[in-house]
DSSP file (Angstrom, degrees, kcal/mol; ACC not computed):
  #  RESIDUE AA STRUCTURE BP1 BP2  ACC     N-H-->O    O-->H-N    N-H-->O    O-->H-N    TCO  KAPPA ALPHA  PHI   PSI    X-CA   Y-CA   Z-CA
    1    1 A M              0   0    0      0, 0.0     2,-0.3     0, 0.0     0, 0.0   0.000 360.0 360.0 360.0 128.4    0.0    0.0    0.0
    2    2 A M        -     0   0    0      1,-0.1     2,-0.3     0, 0.0     0, 0.0  -0.593 360.0-121.6 -80.0 140.7    1.4    3.4   -1.0
    3    3 A L        -     0   0    0     -2,-0.3     2,-0.2     1,-0.0    -1,-0.1  -0.659  26.3-133.9 -82.6 137.2    1.3    6.1    1.6
    4    4 A K        -     0   0    0     -2,-0.3     5,-0.0     1,-0.1    -1,-0.0  -0.564  19.0-108.8 -88.7 153.8   -0.6    9.2    0.6
    5    5 A E    >>  -     0   0    0     -2,-0.2     3,-1.3     1,-0.1     4,-0.6  -0.468  35.0-110.0 -71.3 154.0    0.6   12.7    1.0
    6    6 A P  G >4 S+     0   0    0      0, 0.0     3,-0.8     0, 0.0    -1,-0.1   0.828 118.1  59.1 -55.8 -33.1   -1.3   14.6    3.8
    7    7 A A  G 34 S+     0   0    0      1,-0.2     7,-0.0     7,-0.0    -3,-0.0   0.769 103.7  52.4 -67.5 -25.0   -3.0   16.8    1.2
    8    8 A E  G <4 S+     0   0    0     -3,-1.3    -1,-0.2     2,-0.0     2,-0.1   0.595  90.6  97.3 -87.6 -11.9   -4.5   13.7   -0.5
    9    9 A L  S << S-     0   0    0     -3,-0.8     2,-0.1    -4,-0.6    -4,-0.0  -0.441  75.1-118.6 -80.4 151.0   -6.1   12.3    2.7
   10   10 A T     >  -     0   0    0     -2,-0.1     4,-2.5     1,-0.1     5,-0.2  -0.298  35.2-100.9 -75.7 170.4   -9.7   12.8    3.7
   11   11 A D  H  > S+     0   0    0      1,-0.2     4,-2.1     2,-0.2     5,-0.2   0.914 123.9  48.7 -61.5 -42.2  -10.4   14.7    7.0
   12   12 A Q  H  > S+     0   0    0      2,-0.2     4,-1.8     1,-0.2    -1,-0.2   0.910 112.4  47.5 -66.0 -42.6  -11.1   11.4    8.8
   13   13 A E  H  > S+     0   0    0      1,-0.2     4,-2.4     2,-0.2    -1,-0.2   0.878 110.6  53.5 -64.9 -37.6   -7.9    9.8    7.5
   14   14 A L  H  X S+     0   0    0     -4,-2.5     4,-1.9     1,-0.2    -2,-0.2   0.892 107.9  49.2 -66.3 -39.9   -6.0   12.9    8.5
   15   15 A L  H  X S+     0   0    0     -4,-2.1     4,-1.4     2,-0.2    -1,-0.2   0.851 110.5  51.0 -66.3 -35.8   -7.3   12.8   12.0
   16   16 A E  H  X S+     0   0    0     -4,-1.8     4,-1.7     2,-0.2    -2,-0.2   0.898 109.7  50.3 -67.8 -40.2   -6.3    9.1   12.3
   17   17 A Q  H  X S+     0   0    0     -4,-2.4     4,-2.2     1,-0.2    -2,-0.2   0.881 105.8  57.1 -64.4 -36.0   -2.8    9.9   11.1
   18   18 A A  H  X S+     0   0    0     -4,-1.9     4,-1.4     1,-0.2    -1,-0.2   0.859 105.2  50.5 -63.2 -34.6   -2.5   12.7   13.6
   19   19 A K  H  X S+     0   0    0     -4,-1.4     4,-1.5     1,-0.2    -1,-0.2   0.891 110.1  50.4 -69.1 -37.5   -3.2   10.2   16.4
   20   20 A K  H  X S+     0   0    0     -4,-1.7     4,-2.5     1,-0.2    -2,-0.2   0.847 104.6  58.3 -65.8 -34.7   -0.5    7.9   15.0
   21   21 A V  H  X S+     0   0    0     -4,-2.2     4,-2.5     1,-0.2    -1,-0.2   0.892 102.5  53.7 -64.4 -38.9    1.9   10.7   14.9
   22   22 A K  H  X S+     0   0    0     -4,-1.4     4,-1.7     2,-0.2    -1,-0.2   0.929 112.1  43.4 -61.4 -45.3    1.5   11.3   18.6
   23   23 A T  H  X S+     0   0    0     -4,-1.5     4,-2.5     1,-0.2    -2,-0.2   0.873 112.6  53.4 -70.5 -35.0    2.3    7.7   19.5
   24   24 A T  H  X S+     0   0    0     -4,-2.5     4,-2.5     1,-0.2    -1,-0.2   0.911 107.7  50.7 -63.1 -41.9    5.2    7.7   17.0
   25   25 A A  H  X S+     0   0    0     -4,-2.5     4,-2.1     2,-0.2    -1,-0.2   0.878 110.5  50.1 -62.8 -38.3    6.7   10.7   18.6
   26   26 A F  H  X S+     0   0    0     -4,-1.7     4,-2.5     2,-0.2    -2,-0.2   0.946 113.3  44.7 -64.5 -48.0    6.5    9.1   22.0
   27   27 A F  H  X S+     0   0    0     -4,-2.5     4,-2.8     1,-0.2     5,-0.2   0.848 109.6  55.7 -70.3 -31.8    8.1    5.9   20.8
   28   28 A D  H  X S+     0   0    0     -4,-2.5     4,-2.5     2,-0.2    -1,-0.2   0.933 111.0  45.4 -61.2 -45.1   10.8    7.8   19.0
   29   29 A A  H  X S+     0   0    0     -4,-2.1     4,-2.3     2,-0.2    -2,-0.2   0.897 113.8  49.6 -64.6 -40.1   11.7    9.6   22.2
   30   30 A L  H  X S+     0   0    0     -4,-2.5     4,-2.3     2,-0.2    -2,-0.2   0.944 113.2  44.8 -62.6 -48.4   11.6    6.3   24.1
   31   31 A I  H  X S+     0   0    0     -4,-2.8     4,-2.7     1,-0.2     5,-0.2   0.921 114.1  49.1 -63.3 -45.3   13.9    4.5   21.7
   32   32 A F  H  X S+     0   0    0     -4,-2.5     4,-2.4    -5,-0.2    -1,-0.2   0.906 111.1  50.8 -63.8 -40.1   16.3    7.4   21.5
   33   33 A G  H  X S+     0   0    0     -4,-2.3     4,-2.3    -5,-0.2    -1,-0.2   0.903 110.9  48.1 -62.3 -42.7   16.4    7.6   25.3
   34   34 A M  H  X S+     0   0    0     -4,-2.3     4,-2.5     2,-0.2    -2,-0.2   0.907 112.0  49.0 -63.2 -42.9   17.1    3.9   25.6
   35   35 A L  H  X S+     0   0    0     -4,-2.7     4,-2.4     2,-0.2    -2,-0.2   0.894 110.9  50.4 -63.9 -39.7   19.8    4.0   23.0
   36   36 A A  H  X S+     0   0    0     -4,-2.4     4,-2.6     2,-0.2    -1,-0.2   0.905 111.2  49.5 -65.2 -41.7   21.4    7.1   24.7
   37   37 A G  H  X S+     0   0    0     -4,-2.3     4,-2.8     2,-0.2     5,-0.2   0.915 111.0  48.3 -63.5 -43.0   21.3    5.1   28.0
   38   38 A I  H  X S+     0   0    0     -4,-2.5     4,-2.6     2,-0.2    -2,-0.2   0.908 112.7  50.2 -62.2 -41.3   23.0    2.1   26.4
   39   39 A A  H  X S+     0   0    0     -4,-2.4     4,-2.1     2,-0.2    -2,-0.2   0.911 111.9  46.5 -63.4 -43.8   25.6    4.3   24.9
   40   40 A A  H  X S+     0   0    0     -4,-2.6     4,-2.4     2,-0.2     5,-0.2   0.943 114.4  47.1 -64.9 -47.8   26.4    6.1   28.2
   41   41 A Y  H  X S+     0   0    0     -4,-2.8     4,-2.9     1,-0.2     5,-0.3   0.925 113.8  47.2 -62.6 -42.7   26.5    2.8   30.1
   42   42 A A  H  X S+     0   0    0     -4,-2.6     4,-2.5    -5,-0.2     5,-0.4   0.862 111.7  51.5 -66.4 -33.7   28.8    1.2   27.5
   43   43 A S  H  X S+     0   0    0     -4,-2.1     4,-1.2    -5,-0.2    -1,-0.2   0.906 114.9  41.7 -68.5 -41.8   31.0    4.2   27.4
   44   44 A V  H  < S+     0   0    0     -4,-2.4    -2,-0.2    -5,-0.2    -1,-0.2   0.916 122.0  40.3 -70.2 -43.5   31.5    4.2   31.2
   45   45 A K  H  < S+     0   0    0     -4,-2.9    -2,-0.2    -5,-0.2    -3,-0.2   0.914 136.0  11.2 -74.3 -43.9   31.8    0.5   31.5
   46   46 A N  H  < S-     0   0    0     -4,-2.5    -3,-0.2     1,-0.4    -2,-0.2   0.391  99.1-120.2-120.1  -0.5   34.0   -0.3   28.4
   47   47 A G     <  -     0   0    0     -4,-1.2    -1,-0.4    -5,-0.4     2,-0.1  -0.368  66.5 -15.7  83.7-171.5   35.3    3.0   27.1
   48   48 A F  S    S+     0   0    0     -2,-0.1     2,-0.3    -4,-0.1    -5,-0.0  -0.413  82.5 127.8 -68.3 137.7   34.5    4.2   23.6
   49   49 A G  S >> S-     0   0    0     -2,-0.1     3,-0.9   -10,-0.1     4,-0.6  -0.861  72.6 -57.1-163.6-162.3   33.3    1.6   21.2
   50   50 A I  G >4 S+     0   0    0     -2,-0.3     3,-0.8     1,-0.3     4,-0.1   0.848 126.3  57.8 -64.1 -35.7   30.5    0.8   18.7
   51   51 A F  G >4 S+     0   0    0      1,-0.2     3,-0.7     2,-0.2    -1,-0.3   0.670  93.0  69.8 -71.0 -16.5   27.8    1.2   21.3
   52   52 A T  G <4 S+     0   0    0     -3,-0.9    -1,-0.2     1,-0.2    -2,-0.2   0.848 104.7  39.8 -66.8 -33.5   28.9    4.7   22.0
   53   53 A F  G XX S+     0   0    0     -3,-0.8     3,-1.0    -4,-0.6     4,-0.6   0.267  83.7 109.3-101.3  10.0   27.6    5.9   18.6
   54   54 A L  H X> S+     0   0    0     -3,-0.7     3,-1.3     1,-0.2     4,-0.7   0.857  71.6  57.4 -56.6 -41.7   24.5    3.8   18.6
   55   55 A P  H >> S+     0   0    0      0, 0.0     4,-0.8     0, 0.0     3,-0.6   0.790  95.3  67.5 -62.7 -24.6   22.0    6.7   19.0
   56   56 A L  H <4 S+     0   0    0     -3,-1.0     3,-0.3     1,-0.2    -2,-0.2   0.790  92.4  60.2 -65.4 -27.0   23.4    8.3   15.9
   57   57 A I  H << S+     0   0    0     -3,-1.3     4,-0.4    -4,-0.6    -1,-0.2   0.860 105.1  48.0 -67.5 -34.2   22.0    5.4   13.8
   58   58 A Y  H <X S+     0   0    0     -4,-0.7     4,-2.3    -3,-0.6     5,-0.2   0.634  89.1  85.0 -86.6 -13.2   18.4    6.2   14.9
   59   59 A I  H  X S+     0   0    0     -4,-0.8     4,-2.4    -3,-0.3     5,-0.2   0.914  88.4  49.9 -58.8 -45.8   18.6   10.0   14.3
   60   60 A P  H  > S+     0   0    0      0, 0.0     4,-1.9     0, 0.0    -1,-0.2   0.870 111.1  50.0 -62.1 -33.7   17.7    9.8   10.6
   61   61 A I  H  > S+     0   0    0     -4,-0.4     4,-2.0    -3,-0.2    -2,-0.2   0.940 113.0  45.7 -65.8 -47.9   14.7    7.7   11.3
   62   62 A A  H  X S+     0   0    0     -4,-2.3     4,-2.1     1,-0.2    -1,-0.2   0.856 111.3  53.1 -64.4 -35.3   13.4   10.0   14.0
   63   63 A T  H  X S+     0   0    0     -4,-2.4     4,-2.0    -5,-0.2    -1,-0.2   0.896 109.2  48.7 -67.7 -40.7   14.0   13.0   11.8
   64   64 A R  H  X S+     0   0    0     -4,-1.9     4,-1.9    -5,-0.2    -2,-0.2   0.896 111.5  49.6 -64.2 -41.1   12.0   11.5    9.0
   65   65 A N  H  X S+     0   0    0     -4,-2.0     4,-2.0     1,-0.2    -2,-0.2   0.889 110.2  51.2 -65.1 -39.3    9.1   10.7   11.4
   66   66 A K  H  X S+     0   0    0     -4,-2.1     4,-2.3     2,-0.2    -2,-0.2   0.876 108.1  51.9 -67.6 -38.4    9.2   14.3   12.7
   67   67 A A  H  X S+     0   0    0     -4,-2.0     4,-1.9     2,-0.2    -1,-0.2   0.898 109.5  49.2 -65.5 -39.3    9.0   15.7    9.2
   68   68 A K  H  X S+     0   0    0     -4,-1.9     4,-1.9     1,-0.2    -2,-0.2   0.883 110.5  51.9 -67.1 -37.2    5.9   13.5    8.4
   69   69 A G  H  X S+     0   0    0     -4,-2.0     4,-2.5     1,-0.2    -2,-0.2   0.900 108.3  50.4 -64.8 -40.6    4.4   14.7   11.7
   70   70 A R  H  X S+     0   0    0     -4,-2.3     4,-2.4     1,-0.2    -1,-0.2   0.889 108.6  52.3 -63.5 -38.9    4.9   18.3   10.8
   71   71 A A  H  X S+     0   0    0     -4,-1.9     4,-1.9     2,-0.2    -1,-0.2   0.888 111.5  46.4 -64.3 -40.0    3.3   17.8    7.4
   72   72 A I  H  X S+     0   0    0     -4,-1.9     4,-2.1     2,-0.2    -2,-0.2   0.901 111.5  51.3 -71.3 -39.5    0.3   16.3    9.0
   73   73 A E  H  X S+     0   0    0     -4,-2.5     4,-2.2     1,-0.2    -2,-0.2   0.906 110.5  49.6 -61.8 -40.3    0.1   19.1   11.6
   74   74 A N  H  X S+     0   0    0     -4,-2.4     4,-2.2     1,-0.2    -1,-0.2   0.889 109.6  50.8 -64.1 -39.2    0.2   21.7    8.8
   75   75 A A  H  X S+     0   0    0     -4,-1.9     4,-1.7     2,-0.2    -1,-0.2   0.863 109.1  51.5 -66.7 -35.2   -2.5   19.9    6.9
   76   76 A L  H  <>S+     0   0    0     -4,-2.1     5,-2.5     2,-0.2     6,-0.7   0.905 111.0  48.1 -65.9 -41.8   -4.7   19.9   10.0
   77   77 A K  H ><5S+     0   0    0     -4,-2.2     3,-0.7     3,-0.2    -2,-0.2   0.884 108.9  53.4 -66.7 -38.0   -4.2   23.6   10.5
   78   78 A E  H 3<5S+     0   0    0     -4,-2.2    -1,-0.2     1,-0.2    -2,-0.2   0.896 114.8  41.2 -64.1 -38.2   -5.0   24.3    6.8
   79   79 A R  T 3<5S-     0   0    0     -4,-1.7    -1,-0.2    -5,-0.1    -2,-0.2   0.440 110.0-123.6 -88.0  -0.4   -8.3   22.5    7.1
   80   80 A N  T < 5S+     0   0    0     -3,-0.7    -3,-0.2    -4,-0.5    -4,-0.1   0.874  70.2 132.1  56.5  41.5   -9.0   23.9   10.6
   81   81 A L      <       0   0    0     -5,-2.5    -4,-0.2     1,-0.2    -5,-0.1   0.544 360.0 360.0 -94.0  -9.5   -9.3   20.5   12.1
   82   82 A K              0   0    0     -6,-0.7    -1,-0.2    -9,-0.1    -5,-0.1   0.431 360.0 360.0-104.9 360.0   -7.2   21.2   15.1
């Protein structure tokens, strides 16, 4: 299934996507926090290594999710649904 752009979604679909964006943002923060904790623990315990830079791997994914969220928020504001 191809993902539609926010401008192509109906009002109901847009509201459903907005709910998903909130949970996605929460899980992005949770995952990034866990990865940062693992990196800090690994750095203290074993010195610098591969786990030290582990959070850097997740940054592009979280950035892409945040951009999608902003697009949905802008579409909600344009349609006065928020």
